[in-house]
C-alpha positions in Angstrom: 36.5 63.4 -287.7 38.5 60.8 -286.1 41.9 61.4 -284.5 44.1 58.8 -282.9 47.4 60.1 -281.8 50.4 58.2 -280.2 52.1 60.3 -277.6 55.4 58.3 -277.3 57.5 58.6 -280.5 55.2 60.0 -283.1 51.8 61.4 -283.8 49.7 60.1 -286.6 46.5 62.3 -287.3 44.0 60.8 -289.6 41.4 63.1 -291.2 38.6 60.7 -292.1 35.5 61.3 -294.2 32.8 58.7 -294.4 34.1 57.4 -297.7 37.8 57.1 -296.6 37.2 55.5 -293.1 37.9 51.9 -294.3 41.2 52.9 -296.2 42.4 54.7 -293.2 41.8 51.8 -290.9 43.6 49.4 -293.3 46.6 51.7 -293.5 46.7 52.0 -289.7 46.5 48.2 -289.4 49.3 47.8 -291.8 51.7 50.0 -290.0 51.0 49.0 -286.4 50.1 46.0 -284.3 49.3 45.7 -280.6 51.8 47.7 -278.7 52.9 48.6 -275.3 49.8 48.8 -272.9 51.4 51.8 -271.2 51.7 53.8 -274.3 49.5 56.8 -274.0 46.9 57.8 -276.6 44.5 60.6 -277.2 41.1 59.7 -278.7 38.9 62.4 -280.2 35.7 61.6 -282.2 33.2 63.9 -283.6 30.2 62.5 -285.6 32.1 59.4 -286.3 30.5 56.1 -287.2 30.5 53.7 -284.3 31.7 50.9 -286.3 34.9 52.9 -287.2 35.5 53.3 -283.4 34.9 49.5 -283.0 37.7 48.7 -285.6 40.1 51.2 -284.1 39.6 49.6 -280.6 40.0 46.1 -282.1 43.2 47.2 -283.8 44.7 48.8 -280.7 43.7 46.1 -278.1 43.8 43.0 -280.3 40.3 42.0 -279.2 38.0 40.4 -281.9 34.4 41.8 -282.1 31.3 40.4 -283.6 29.1 43.4 -284.4 25.3 43.0 -284.5 23.7 44.6 -287.6 21.6 46.7 -285.3 24.7 48.5 -283.9 24.5 51.7 -285.9 24.9 55.4 -285.3 27.4 58.2 -284.8 29.4 58.8 -281.6 31.3 61.7 -280.0 34.2 61.3 -277.7 36.3 64.1 -276.4 39.5 63.1 -274.6 41.3 66.0 -273.1 43.8 64.0 -271.4 45.9 61.1 -272.6 45.0 57.5 -271.5 47.0 54.3 -271.5 46.4 51.7 -274.2 45.4 49.3 -271.5 42.6 51.7 -270.5 41.2 52.0 -274.0 38.8 49.1 -273.7 37.3 50.5 -270.6 36.7 53.7 -272.2 35.2 51.9 -275.2 32.8 49.9 -273.0 31.6 53.3 -271.4 30.9 54.7 -274.8 28.9 51.7 -275.9 26.9 51.9 -272.6 26.1 55.5 -273.2 24.7 54.8 -276.6 22.6 51.8 -275.6 24.9 49.1 -276.7 26.8 46.5 -274.8 29.9 44.2 -275.3 29.0 40.6 -274.2 32.0 38.2 -273.8 31.3 34.5 -274.7 33.1 31.6 -273.0 35.3 31.2 -276.1 36.6 34.7 -275.8 34.6 36.3 -278.7 33.1 39.6 -277.8 29.7 40.4 -279.3 28.5 44.0 -279.6 24.7 44.3 -279.6 22.0 46.4 -278.1 21.9 46.2 -274.4 18.3 45.1 -274.3 19.2 41.9 -276.0 22.5 41.5 -274.1 21.0 39.4 -271.3 19.6 36.8 -274.0 23.0 35.8 -275.0 25.7 33.7 -273.4 27.0 36.0 -270.6 30.1 35.4 -268.6 29.7 35.2 -264.8 31.0 37.7 -262.3 34.6 37.2 -261.4 37.7 39.2 -260.4 38.6 39.9 -263.9 35.3 41.3 -264.9 35.4 44.8 -266.1 33.1 47.5 -264.6 31.0 47.8 -267.8 31.0 44.2 -268.7 27.5 42.7 -269.0 27.4 39.7 -266.7 24.9 37.4 -265.2 25.2 36.6 -261.4 23.4 34.5 -258.9 23.3 35.9 -255.2 22.2 33.7 -252.5 20.2 35.2 -249.6 20.3 33.6 -246.1 18.1 35.6 -243.7 15.8 37.8 -245.8 13.2 36.8 -248.2 14.4 37.2 -251.7 11.0 38.3 -253.0 11.0 41.2 -250.7 14.5 42.2 -251.8 13.4 42.5 -255.4 10.7 45.1 -254.5 13.4 47.1 -252.6 16.3 46.8 -255.1 14.4 47.2 -258.4 14.1 50.9 -258.2 17.8 51.2 -257.8 18.6 49.5 -261.0 18.4 50.6 -264.6 15.6 49.6 -266.8 17.7 47.4 -269.0 18.9 45.3 -266.1 17.3 42.1 -265.1 16.5 41.2 -261.5 14.4 38.1 -260.5 14.0 35.9 -257.3 14.0 32.1 -257.1 11.6 31.5 -254.2 12.4 27.9 -253.8 16.1 28.5 -253.3 15.7 32.0 -251.8 18.2 33.4 -254.4 18.4 36.4 -256.7 19.3 36.3 -260.4 20.8 39.5 -261.7 22.0 40.6 -265.2 23.7 44.0 -265.5 27.0 45.6 -265.7 29.7 44.3 -263.3 29.9 47.5 -261.5 26.1 47.5 -260.8 26.1 43.8 -259.8 28.9 44.5 -257.3 27.0 47.4 -255.9 23.7 45.5 -255.5 25.6 42.7 -254.0 27.1 44.9 -251.4 23.6 46.3 -250.4 22.3 42.7 -250.1 25.2 41.9 -247.7 24.2 44.9 -245.5 20.6 43.9 -245.5 20.9 40.1 -245.3 22.3 40.0 -241.7 21.3 37.6 -238.9 19.3 39.1 -236.1 20.0 37.8 -232.7 16.8 36.8 -230.8 14.7 38.2 -233.7 15.2 41.7 -232.9 17.5 44.6 -234.0 18.3 48.1 -232.8 18.4 51.1 -235.1 20.1 54.3 -233.9 18.6 57.5 -235.2 20.7 60.6 -235.8 18.2 63.2 -236.7 14.6 62.2 -236.0 13.0 61.5 -232.7 12.5 57.8 -231.9 9.1 58.5 -230.5 7.8 60.4 -233.5 9.2 57.9 -235.9 7.6 54.9 -234.1 4.3 56.7 -234.1 4.3 57.3 -237.8 5.5 53.8 -238.6 2.7 52.3 -236.5 0.2 54.4 -238.4 1.5 53.2 -241.7 1.9 49.7 -240.9 -1.7 49.2 -239.8 -2.8 45.5 -239.3 -4.5 43.8 -242.3 -7.4 41.5 -241.9 -6.4 37.9 -242.0 -2.7 38.7 -241.3 -0.6 36.3 -239.2 0.1 38.3 -236.1 2.7 35.9 -235.0 5.0 37.0 -237.8 4.1 40.7 -237.5 7.0 43.0 -236.4 6.8 45.2 -233.4 8.3 48.7 -233.2 9.3 50.1 -229.8 10.9 53.4 -229.1 13.7 54.0 -226.6 13.5 57.7 -225.9 16.6 57.7 -223.7 19.0 56.5 -226.4 16.9 57.8 -229.3 16.8 54.3 -230.9 14.1 52.1 -232.5 13.8 48.4 -231.6 12.5 46.1 -234.2 11.2 42.6 -233.1 9.6 39.9 -235.1 10.0 37.9 -238.2 13.0 39.1 -240.4 11.1 39.3 -243.4 8.6 41.7 -241.9 11.3 43.9 -240.3 12.9 44.4 -243.6 10.3 46.9 -245.0 10.0 48.7 -241.7 13.8 49.2 -241.5 13.7 51.0 -245.0 10.9 53.3 -243.8 12.7 54.2 -240.6 15.9 55.0 -242.4 14.1 57.2 -244.9 12.4 59.1 -242.0 15.8 59.7 -240.2 16.7 62.7 -242.3 18.2 66.1 -241.1 15.6 68.8 -240.2 15.8 72.5 -240.5 18.3 74.4 -238.4 15.5 76.1 -236.4 11.9 75.2 -235.5 9.1 76.2 -233.2 7.3 73.5 -231.3 4.1 73.8 -229.2 3.7 71.1 -226.5 0.2 70.9 -225.0 0.4 69.3 -221.5 -2.2 66.9 -220.3 -1.2 66.6 -216.6 1.6 68.8 -215.7 1.6 72.6 -215.1 3.2 74.4 -218.0 4.9 77.1 -215.9 6.5 74.4 -213.7 7.7 72.5 -216.7 9.0 75.6 -218.4 10.9 76.5 -215.3 12.6 73.1 -215.3 13.5 73.4 -219.0 15.0 76.8 -218.6 17.3 75.6 -215.9 18.5 72.8 -218.2 19.0 75.3 -221.0 21.1 77.5 -218.7 23.2 74.6 -217.7 23.8 73.6 -221.4 24.6 77.2 -222.2 27.4 77.2 -219.5 28.8 74.0 -220.7 28.6 74.4 -224.4 27.9 77.9 -225.5 31.2 79.7 -226.4 31.7 83.0 -224.6 32.6 86.0 -226.7 34.9 88.8 -225.8 33.1 92.1 -225.8 34.4 95.4 -227.1 35.5 96.4 -223.6 37.4 93.2 -223.2 34.9 91.4 -220.9 33.6 88.0 -221.7 29.9 87.9 -222.6 27.4 85.2 -222.9 23.8 84.7 -223.9 20.9 85.6 -221.8 19.1 83.4 -219.2 16.8 80.8 -220.7 18.6 80.5 -224.0 21.1 78.0 -225.2 23.1 78.0 -228.3 26.1 79.2 -230.2 26.7 82.5 -232.0 24.1 81.6 -234.7 21.5 79.7 -232.7 19.6 79.7 -229.5 16.7 78.0 -227.7 13.9 79.9 -226.1 11.2 78.4 -223.8 8.0 80.0 -222.7 4.9 78.7 -221.0 1.4 79.6 -222.2 -0.9 79.6 -219.2 -4.3 79.8 -220.9 -3.7 76.6 -223.0 -1.3 74.9 -220.5 1.3 74.6 -223.1 5.0 75.0 -223.5 6.4 76.7 -226.5 10.0 76.0 -227.6 12.0 77.6 -230.3 15.5 76.5 -231.2 17.7 74.1 -233.1 16.1 70.9 -234.0 18.4 68.6 -232.0 17.9 70.7 -228.9 14.1 71.0 -229.4 14.0 67.2 -229.7 15.8 66.8 -226.4 13.5 69.3 -224.7 10.4 67.5 -226.1 11.8 64.2 -224.8 12.1 65.8 -221.3 8.5 67.1 -221.6 7.1 63.7 -222.3 8.7 62.3 -219.2 7.5 65.1 -217.0 3.9 65.3 -218.3 2.7 62.1 -216.8 -0.4 61.3 -214.8 0.6 61.6 -211.2 -0.9 59.2 -208.6 -3.0 60.4 -205.8 -3.0 59.3 -202.1 -6.1 59.0 -199.9 -4.9 59.2 -196.3 -7.4 58.1 -193.6 -6.4 58.9 -190.0 -8.1 57.2 -187.0 -7.8 59.1 -183.6 -9.1 57.0 -180.6 -9.2 58.2 -177.1 -10.7 56.6 -174.1 -10.2 58.5 -170.7 -11.6 58.0 -167.2 -11.7 60.6 -164.4 -12.7 59.9 -160.7 -12.6 62.5 -157.9 -13.6 62.4 -154.2 -13.7 65.0 -151.6 -14.6 64.9 -147.9 -13.9 67.7 -145.4 -15.1 69.4 -142.1 -14.8 73.1 -141.5 -15.4 74.9 -138.2 -16.1 78.4 -137.0 -16.5 79.7 -133.5 -17.0 83.2 -132.2 -17.7 85.4 -129.3 -18.4 89.2 -129.2 -15.9 89.7 -126.4 -13.4 86.9 -127.1 -13.0 87.0 -130.9 -13.5 84.5 -133.7 -11.7 81.1 -134.6 -12.1 79.5 -138.0 -10.9 76.2 -139.5 -11.4 77.0 -143.2 -10.4 74.7 -146.2 -11.2 76.7 -149.3 -11.3 74.0 -152.0 -12.9 75.1 -155.2 -14.3 78.3 -153.5 -16.3 76.2 -151.0 -14.6 77.5 -147.8 -16.8 78.3 -144.7 -15.6 81.9 -144.8 -16.8 82.4 -148.4 -20.1 80.8 -147.4 -20.6 83.1 -144.3 -19.7 86.3 -146.2 -22.0 85.4 -149.0 -25.0 84.6 -146.7 -24.3 87.8 -144.8 -24.3 89.9 -148.0 -27.5 88.3 -149.2 -29.3 88.8 -145.8 -28.2 92.5 -145.8 -29.4 92.9 -149.4 -26.0 93.8 -150.7 -26.3 91.1 -153.4 -29.4 89.6 -154.9 -28.4 86.0 -155.4 -27.7 83.5 -152.6 -24.2 82.1 -152.2 -23.4 79.0 -154.2 -22.6 75.9 -152.0 -20.6 74.1 -154.8 -21.1 70.5 -156.1 -21.8 67.5 -154.0 -23.1 67.3 -150.5 -22.9 70.3 -148.1 -24.2 70.1 -144.6 -24.0 73.1 -142.2 -25.4 74.2 -139.0 -25.2 76.9 -136.1 -25.2 76.3 -132.3 -24.8 78.3 -129.2 -22.6 77.4 -126.2 -23.2 80.1 -123.7 -22.3 83.3 -125.4 -20.2 81.7 -128.1 -21.6 80.8 -131.6 -20.4 77.5 -133.4 -20.7 76.9 -137.1 -20.2 73.6 -138.9 -19.8 73.0 -142.6 -19.3 69.4 -144.0 -18.5 68.9 -147.8 -18.7 65.5 -149.6 -18.3 64.9 -153.4 -17.6 61.9 -155.7 -17.5 62.5 -159.4 -16.9 59.9 -162.2 -16.5 60.9 -165.8 -15.4 59.0 -168.9 -15.0 59.9 -172.6 -14.7 57.8 -175.7 -13.6 59.8 -178.7 -13.1 58.5 -182.2 -12.2 60.8 -185.0 -11.6 59.5 -188.6 -10.5 62.5 -190.8 -9.5 61.5 -194.3 -7.8 63.6 -197.0 -6.9 63.0 -200.7 -4.0 64.9 -202.5 -1.7 64.4 -205.4 1.7 62.8 -205.0 4.2 65.1 -203.5 1.7 67.8 -202.8 0.8 69.3 -199.4 -2.8 69.1 -198.2 -4.7 70.2 -195.0 -8.1 69.6 -193.5 -9.5 71.5 -190.5 -12.7 70.5 -188.9 -13.5 72.5 -185.7 -14.4 75.8 -184.3 -12.9 79.2 -184.3 -12.8 80.2 -180.7 -11.9 83.7 -179.4 -9.1 83.9 -176.7 -8.2 87.0 -174.6 -4.6 87.8 -175.6 -4.2 91.1 -173.8 -6.0 93.8 -171.8 -5.4 97.6 -171.8 -6.9 100.4 -169.6 -7.5 103.8 -171.0 -7.1 107.1 -169.0 -10.8 107.1 -168.4 -10.5 103.9 -166.6 -12.4 101.8 -169.2 -10.7 98.5 -169.9 -10.4 96.9 -173.4 -9.6 93.2 -174.2 -7.6 92.1 -177.2 -9.1 89.0 -178.8 -7.2 86.3 -180.8 -9.1 83.7 -182.6 -7.8 80.1 -183.0 -9.1 77.0 -184.5 -10.1 74.3 -182.0 -11.0 70.8 -183.5 -9.2 68.4 -185.8 -6.3 69.4 -188.0 -4.6 67.0 -190.5 -1.7 68.2 -192.7 0.0 65.6 -194.9 2.5 65.6 -197.8 2.8 62.1 -199.4 5.6 61.0 -201.7 5.2 57.7 -203.5 8.3 55.7 -203.8 9.1 53.1 -206.5 6.7 50.2 -205.8 3.9 50.6 -203.3 5.7 52.4 -200.4 4.6 55.9 -199.4 6.7 58.4 -197.4 4.4 60.6 -195.5 5.1 64.0 -193.7 2.3 64.3 -191.1 1.1 67.0 -188.7 -1.8 65.9 -186.7 -3.6 67.9 -183.9 -6.9 67.3 -181.9 -7.9 70.0 -179.6 -11.1 70.7 -177.6 -12.3 73.2 -175.0 -12.0 71.8 -171.5 -14.2 72.4 -168.4 -13.3 75.4 -166.5 -10.6 75.3 -163.9 -10.4 77.5 -160.8 -8.0 80.3 -161.2 -8.0 80.2 -165.1 -8.0 83.6 -166.7 -9.7 82.4 -169.9 -10.8 79.3 -171.8 -8.7 76.2 -171.6 -8.2 73.7 -174.5 -7.0 70.2 -174.4 -4.5 69.6 -177.3 -3.1 66.4 -178.7 -0.7 66.9 -181.6 2.1 65.0 -183.4 4.5 65.8 -186.2 6.4 62.9 -187.8 7.7 61.4 -191.0 6.8 57.7 -191.7 7.1 55.1 -194.4 4.2 52.8 -194.9 3.0 50.4 -197.8 -0.1 51.0 -199.7 -3.4 50.1 -197.9 -1.6 49.2 -194.7 -2.5 50.5 -191.2 0.3 51.9 -189.1 0.3 53.6 -185.6 1.7 57.0 -185.5 1.9 57.5 -181.8 -0.1 57.4 -178.6 -0.4 58.0 -174.9 -1.2 55.8 -171.9 -1.5 58.0 -168.9 -2.4 57.0 -165.3 -2.4 59.7 -162.8 -3.4 59.6 -159.0 -3.4 62.8 -156.9 -4.3 62.8 -153.2 -4.3 66.0 -151.1 -5.0 66.4 -147.5 -5.5 69.7 -145.6 -5.6 69.5 -141.8 -5.2 71.2 -138.6 -1.8 70.4 -137.1 -2.0 68.0 -134.2 -5.9 67.7 -134.2 -5.9 66.2 -137.8 -3.6 63.4 -136.7 -5.7 62.2 -133.9 -7.0 58.6 -134.8 -10.7 58.7 -135.5 -11.3 62.2 -134.2 -9.0 63.7 -136.6 -11.4 63.3 -139.4 -13.3 66.4 -137.9 -10.2 68.6 -138.5 -9.1 67.9 -142.0 -10.2 68.1 -145.6 -9.3 65.0 -147.9 -9.3 65.0 -151.8 -8.3 62.2 -154.2 -8.3 62.4 -158.0 -7.6 59.7 -160.4 -7.2 60.1 -164.2 -6.6 57.4 -166.9 -6.2 58.4 -170.5 -5.6 56.1 -173.5 -4.9 57.9 -176.8 -3.8 56.3 -180.1 -3.4 57.7 -183.5 -3.5 55.4 -186.6 -3.1 56.1 -190.4 -3.7 54.2 -193.7 -2.6 55.5 -197.0 -4.4 54.3 -200.2 -2.5 54.9 -203.5 -4.9 55.8 -206.4 -3.3 55.3 -209.8 -6.3 55.4 -212.0 -9.8 56.7 -212.1 -11.5 53.3 -211.5 -9.9 53.1 -207.9 -10.9 56.6 -207.3 -14.4 56.0 -208.3 -14.6 52.9 -206.1 -13.4 54.8 -202.9 -15.8 57.7 -203.7 -18.6 55.2 -204.1 -18.1 53.6 -200.7 -17.8 57.0 -198.9 -20.9 58.4 -200.8 -22.9 55.3 -199.9 -22.0 55.4 -196.2 -23.1 59.1 -195.9 -26.3 58.4 -197.7 -27.1 55.4 -195.5 -26.7 57.6 -192.4 -29.2 60.2 -193.9 -31.7 57.5 -194.7 -31.5 56.2 -191.1 -32.2 59.7 -189.8 -35.1 60.1 -192.1 -36.6 56.9 -190.9 -36.0 57.6 -187.2 -39.2 57.6 -185.2 -40.1 60.8 -183.3 -39.1 63.5 -185.9 -41.2 66.5 -185.5 -40.7 67.7 -189.1 -42.2 65.9 -192.1 -40.2 62.8 -193.3 -39.6 64.3 -196.8 -38.0 67.4 -195.3 -35.0 65.5 -194.3 -32.2 65.9 -196.7 -30.8 62.8 -198.4 -28.2 62.6 -201.2 -29.4 61.3 -204.5 -28.8 57.7 -205.3 -25.3 57.0 -206.8 -26.7 55.5 -210.0 -28.6 58.8 -210.8 -25.4 60.8 -210.6 -23.6 58.4 -212.8 -26.3 58.4 -215.5 -26.8 60.2 -218.7 -29.3 63.1 -219.1 -32.4 62.9 -221.3 -31.8 63.6 -224.9 -32.6 67.1 -226.0 -34.9 65.9 -228.8 -37.2 64.1 -226.4 -37.1 67.0 -223.8 -38.5 69.5 -226.4 -41.2 67.0 -227.4 -42.4 66.7 -223.8 -41.0 63.2 -223.3 -38.8 62.7 -220.3 -37.4 59.2 -220.6 -35.7 57.5 -217.7 -32.0 58.3 -217.4 -29.7 55.6 -218.8 -27.8 54.5 -215.7 -24.2 53.6 -216.2 -22.7 50.6 -214.2 -21.9 51.5 -210.7 -18.7 50.3 -209.2 -18.8 47.1 -207.1 -19.6 47.7 -203.4 -16.6 48.0 -201.0 -15.4 44.7 -199.2 -16.1 45.1 -195.5 -13.4 43.4 -193.5 
């Protein structure tokens, strides 16, 4: 059935059978000619011969058609809405395309209708502004920046099988034969791809995928091929901060990578769970940072909801999201991993933060040098007198310096002679001369004390300590000494002392912070203490303490002075009998002179060494290890040892520790091959 109705002045339905189709067409042609293009028509076809449709379209549009004998078949067209006569030909071309035919316009204006497979073999008009969407045309597209051969591989899947697409390598052009609509579409795609890249690189912004993950997958797929020209090979770099991918290299090689990246940048599911295994950082510390960020995002972006009681409620701590989504962060201590559940975009942002936090932190070896040189000189010279008479009394010139007074000496001798004490009295240090004489009934006693002491000390301490960047560390080398902190007496009269133990020796506490570059900021607490010699009148032990607490900035492997003390002290004391002690010459018999001079030079130096990799750490360890082992070897070879030579402990050789054990198979067979030594680090440079 074929029906063509004119909707303006009249309607002329035609009921056609297969035998009456030609007569109906002739009658219609006799009545009408090409009319107004704005006149509306309704076209309905059901199981109609396609040649009948061609004749009707020719009659209504005035276009001459040459129909190929292979154009046969029945067509169905349902037109529920009226169309303008000027749009009839476009509808006709669409029907032909649907049934595998094409209308090819020759340069002389004649339109040939033939199967679309043979359409490109005929004279085809070029693409111009007047080309209809379904016109079969042939067009040449010039390519400037991209290889035309690569474009064929990319664009061919986007075209129908009947279309033709080929590349001219010499001129770097594309030849395409298809409908005008498809040619315009392909031409638009080529214009987007064929763009000039400044400095041979381009930046691709990703909306859904992670730049780091995309680059990792692209690099895996784009593995190098043997014999490939590496100078033209494209490089792929990820910028995690902006979530972009940077392509650099030859434009031809970048083209395929660009298509892969765009295909990978697809939306993910609304929610996902990710487990991030950390290599260097502590999972709980990282999770705490992420929770803080999530709470901040919650306050900024998560909408509050009014509760039933009218109050404004929000999500719980550690979760971020809106009404339908949230993010949860949990640390797993056993595997040192962080588990994140939440929307894909937020999970990707958290994953980016984890990658920046989970980095290998540098270490710092701090070597301190504490050098002290002190000198102490003391001189004493004094004369003491005693005179007594049973009837006249006793007179004494006593200078009790350090317990060496004549009264103490006399009482001690008397107690020893009477048997009250079993030990004789101490005369103190230095020269002590004494004597007794009688003048009539009076007894005269004389005691002369003379002392000169010289002492010097040269102390050099070199504590060293290694710690992670921004982590506090402490080393203590010394003794734990008890001090009397209090005393109590019970009702029974028994006394009890309270003891407090303190460390006496070398203490070094540091906290390094590596700044950008090679500068190190150090928080330092240094203390050197030792037990001093007994002092007269002291209730307990006495310690000499030298300590400092400071913050310094020093470059890597540079020596810096932290502080020091240069002390010169001279103390002179004279005890004398008034008047008699001032007599020139003779006055020496009536006074006690002491002089003490102290000189102390103390300096504290420090040198930090930044250790960024295992090779530097191994070199430093090897130098320290070798030094200790050399000292042990010298002690073993020292003459005069009472014990056998082999009993002196010595560290094993460094190469033995850095070697591989014997294979298990050889061990069970009874063979013990030599250990395969690994190369030792180079010896340290001695300056």
